[in-house]
N, C-alpha and C positions, 0 to 999 in steps of 0.2 A: 503494501499499499503507501510505505515511503517514495520507493523509487517511480512509482507512479505520476505522486506530486513534486516531485523532484524535477521531473521532465514537462510536468504543466506548468511548471516556473520558470523553467531554463525557454522555455516555447513562449512565455510571456513576456520576459526578459529579452528577448529576440527581438518580439514584436515591438515593444518599449524601442527599444534601440534603434531600429529601420523609421520608424513613425517621429522620432525625434530628427534622425540626417535627414529626412524630407522637409519636416516645419524646418531645419536652419537653412536649407537650399531654397527654399521658399522665400525665408524674409528676405534672402541675402538678394533671388530674384529682384523682388518687389522693390525691396530699398534701392536698387539699380534702376530700373524702370517703370517706377511710380508713378512719376508723371505721365508718363506717358500712355501705360495704359489708362490713370485714369482721366488723362484727354478723351483718349480714343472710344473710350466706353462713351462719355460728352458729346462726342462728336455722332457716336451711332444714336443715342438716345436722343437727341435735336431732329438728325435725320427722320426717324421712327416717328418723332410728332408730329412732322409736316416742316419745320423750319429748316433752316440751311444750316448746315452743320460745320461747313468751310470752315469759322473760326477755331473752333476744335479740334478738326483735320489739324490746320496750321500749326495752332499748338503744341500737338501733340508730333509734327514731326519736329518742330525749334526742343524738345523736350527729348528726346531718341539723337538727335544730335550730340545735344548737351550730357545724355547717358554715353554713346559713343566715347566724346572725349576722357572724361571719367574713368571708362575702362580700361583705357590707356595707361592712364597715371597710376604710378606705384601707389602700392596704402600702405603702411604702416603705423602701428601705435601713435606715431608723431604727428601726423596729418588725418587721422582716420577722419573724425570731423570736419575736416574742410569742405570735404564731396558734399 
């Protein structure tokens, strides 16, 4: 019985580690492309409502270029908050 509980606990621990790694990756992607994603969603929402979404799409393009520039810079603990 104890062996079975150990195996269940091991499986749960592995699952938690995988979920944590996925969450960390999602946070990293969102921190890099957050503005782009927000502006794209805003543009799509405006277009779906019948409004002109070109300003939000333009803002998304600008944010994407900014994120591309930030991705090319090396980041360490000394300059992490500058991006």
